[in-house]
N, C-alpha and C positions, 0 to 999 in steps of 0.2 A: 682248244678244236676238239667234242666231243667225239665218244667214239661212234661209229653207225650198230644201231644195238635193235633186235633181230628173236622174241620171246615165242618159242615156239612149246607147245605142252610143258611147262617151265623151265626152258632151257637155256639159256642166253646164249644167243651168237654172235659173232661180233667181226663185226670189214677189220681184216689185218690195215692198218692209217700208221702209215713209215717213222709222221712223230709222233706215235708213240709208243713204237714195239717196233722200231730196229734197235739197236745198237747209239746209244748215245755217248759223246767223247766223254763229256758236262765235268769225269775225275779218269785219274793219271791210274792201270791197270798197272801193278805191282810186278806184273811179269812181258816178259814181250811175246810180241802173237806166236800164238802157234805159227808149227812149219806143215801142218799135218791137216788142220780142219780150218779152212776161210775166215768160217762165219756158219753160224745155225740159227736157221728158222722159221720162225714157229706160226702154226697155223688154226688162227683164232678159233677161225669154222668151227674146227674140233671143239670146243672147251667143252665138260661135261662137268654135272658138278652134282656132289650129294651129302647127303648128312649134315646138314642142319646146323652150329652150336658145335662142331665136335673138331679139334684141329691137332694139328701136328704129320701124321699120319707118316710114318714112319714105313716101307715098306720090303717084306723080301719074298722071294721067289721058293715054295715049301716040295717037299719031298710028293707032294701027291697034285701036284700040280696049278694049285693055287696059288694065288700068291694072299698073305698073313699081312695082315695092318694093325696097325694101334694107334689110336689117338689118348684125344683131353679134354678135359671138361664139356665133355654129355653125352648126347644118347646113343649116339652111334649112327648107323645105320635104318633107318623110320623113325629114327627120335631129331633130338632137337636140343638146344645146352641147358631143357628146365624137365621134358619127356625126353625118363632113361639115362638119367645123366649120372657120372659116375668121373671121380678121376681120372680111372687109365683104366680101357676098354681094348679088348684085341674082335676082330673080327677077320671075315676072308672075305675073297671077288673070287668070280671065276666070271669066265667069257671070254670073248675079244674084250680090243677096251673099247667099240662102236656098243657090243651092248654086250657087258655085264653087270656080272649085280653083286650084291653084297651082302653078306648076313652079317651078327654079332652075335660071335660064338664064346665071349665073357663079357660080360655087364655090357651097359645099353640097352636099346627098349625092343623086352624080348626075345633075350638070349637065349640060347643055345645053354647058356653054363650064369648061374651067378656068379658074379661083379668081385673076384681076385683084390681088386686096389679100388675100394668106392671111392675111397676119404684122400686121398694120400698116394701119390705116385705119375710119374710120366715116366716114360719110354722116345730117348730120341734115337733107336737104331734096335735095330732085327735081327736076328740073323736065324736062317733054315740051314741048319749043317745032319743033312739024312732027313731023318723023321723027327730028329731035336729041334726044340723052336729056339735060339737066346734070349738077351735083351740085355739094353742098360739101362736101369732104371735108377732116375733119381728123386730119391727115398723123401721126399720136401720138407727134411726134419731139420731144415734155417731156411733162409733168403738164401734165393738163385743169382751167385752161384757157389753160397757156402753151403753146399749138401755137401752131404757123404751121397755115393756111388757107387752101385750094389748090378752084379750078375742075377736074373733071374736065366730060369728055364723050364720049356713043356712039353716032358711029352708026350701028349692027352691031345696032342692040337690045342692047345689055349685053355680048357677046361680046367682045367690048375696046374698052379704057379710056383716053383721050386725057389726059393735064395741063398744065396752064399751066406758063408756067418763069417764072410768075410765084408770089408770093403775098401774102395778108395778116396782116403779120410776127403772130409771137405778141414781147411783151410790153410791160407799164403801158403801159391805155389807147388800143390799137390795137384801131379792132375787126378781126370774129370774124364773118363772114356765115354762117348757122348755120341759113337755110333760105329758101327763098322763097314770092309770092306767086303763086297757082295757080287759072286759070281754065279755060278749059272742054280742051275734044279738041285734042289737039296748043299748046295755046297757043289754041285758039280760045274769039270770045265777051267777047274786052277788050272790057269796055266806052270809046269813040270818046274822050275828054279821055285814057286813056290809055294807048293804042295806039300801035306802034311802042320801045316797052322791054318792058323786062322790072324785072320788080324784088327785091326783097330785105333779109332782114331780118340783124337781127347783132345784138349787145354787146360793148362797147369791157370792154379785159380790167382787170377790176378793177372795175365799172361794170357788174355783173350784175340790178339795181333797172333797169335805163335796156337800151330797143327804142332801133337806129335802122335807119333806111330809109336805103335806092339805090338806083339804078338805071343802066341799063345798053342804048343804041340795043342788039332786041332781035340784030342782023345784026350784032353788034361786043363778043358776051358772053367773045370768047377776048383783050379787044385793052382789058390793062390800063387806058391810059386814057382810053377810051372812060366811063369809069367817072362815076357824079357820084353828090352825096350830099345827102339834104331839107337843106337847114340852116334853117327854118323859115320860118312862112305873114310873107307880106307882104302887106297890103289882103286879107285875105283867101283867095293868090292861092297856094298850097304855092312856093318857091323853094328850090334850085338847084344844088349848087358842088362842082368838082374836087378841093378841097379837105376832103380825107376829116377833119381832125381842125377843123372849122368845124359834122360834122355835127353837127344839132339831138335829143333826143329825141324821140320822136311816141309812144310810152310807158313811163312811169316804173308801178312795184310795184315794193319791198320787199321778194319773197320769189321775182323770175319765175325762168324757166330755159327749157327749149327749146322753141320756141313752132312755133305752127303757125297759116298767113292764108292766105284761101282764098277768094273770092268767090260767096256763092250769089245768083243772076241772079233766081229769082224771089221771092224780097224787094228787092233793089236795096242789100244789105247786103253788109262785108267783115263777115270773122270769125274769134278770135284768138285759137288755143287755147293753156293752157300749163301743168301742172302746178308744185306748190312742192315746198315739201320735204319739208314735212310725211305723215302715210298719206293719200292718199286726195284731198286739197287741189286740188281743180280747178278754172282762175279761164278763164270764157267770156263775149268779147267783140265790144261790135259795134262799126261806124262807117259812117257813107259813104263814106269814103275814106278807101285805106291808112295815111294818116301818120296820122286822129284828127278830131278827140275822138273819146273811146272813151266807151261806155256798157256798163255790166254786165249780159248772162244770168243768168250763174251764177258764184257765188264760195264752193263748196264743199266741206267739210269729208265725212272719211271715205268720198268716190266709192266706190259697190262694195261698199262693206264693207267698206274698208280701216282697220285705227283703231287699230293700238300704233305698223308701225314701217315702212320700206318706203315703196312709193306709185309713180306714176305715173311716167313719161317723156317715152315721146308721145303726142297726142290730134289727130288729123285727120278732117279731115270729106270724101271722095274727095268730087271732080265730082260723076264720073263715077254718081253715088249718090246723087243728087238729084233728088229729082219737083221736076215741069216748077212746080210750084208756092211751090217752097221754101220745105216748111213739114216734107217727111221728108227727112228725112237717116242716113247711116250712119258709126260713130264707130268708125274705126280705133287702137285703142289696146298702149302698151306699160306692162306693170306692175311693178313689184316687190318685192319683199321680205317677212316674213313671213305678212303677215294680203291680199299679194295672192295667194298657193298656198293658205289655208283658204277662203276665202267659192266669188271667180268663179274660181277656178282659174288667174290670171291671169297668175302668175308668169314672164318670160323668154319670151311667146313671143307670136304674131301674134292680137290679139284683137278679135274684131269685136262693136257693138254697136247699133241700133234708135234712133233718138232722134225728140223734135218736138222745132220748135217754135210754141209757141201763141205771138200778136199778140194785138197789142192791139186793143180796138174799133176 
């Protein structure tokens, strides 16, 4: 059964159908169902797309109240995968989810500033801390996941970028930081127990079924010696070690991939999202702590009507676009492949759709 589809001014709008867009019990979730969030409801009539040809789209809430985004292998807003194409570009989004505008800041078609990464580089996670924006850069100096990861940062709204002189190096068993834990505007709204630190997640090369957590004092991100890693709980309290080999997994799922984690202050929960390898296989999990334990919000097959080939790349919920009660969210996602083209027309572009969290009584 195909999704109903209407095209208005170049925007594809779909009528939600349970057979395509509800949770599909085809796989067993790795964790028990959430005791806080009963389910998530997607409103596909709100779907908006932009920037065809560009993928990934990590996002953070910048201190100037814009959303800072990054993309890969395309021309960004107004461009295509050929027109303005760069390996890695950066942009900003202003306005509301219903009426947003996107601008290319660094690279892409008609950018405000020339590309800093025209031929190599991908960013899986962004984080604004005050007026500075950080990113974890896949240097693409090998075939993923055999690549070095470095920290990059910008003090001029993505016009230029600096890079750490140290790496999280490639190699079997080595940690690859890929995404940050996001909070409010410019890293505001961090709960008191976590204040003073920036938190990040990654996988160890060869262990894609596990996710690890690190932290660093918010004023010392450029200092590799200041980093420490979650080493497991002790009497219910998290322990941290400066030795990366002592890092203990905070999340396990046999099909894990690129993740996004954000704090939802309205409900006091952390949301972790990622796509699996199969078509439309999306997992969303929640916890009261960044290190878990996690419970399952939804574990879907064929999300967005993706039912044969391709799948999702990233799925994140910008903190700026959350309602005060934490129940209304907007999902920025990236997808690829044949059925990502046919149904929601989401293949390799910026995609945005509204979601509602239904809480348990």
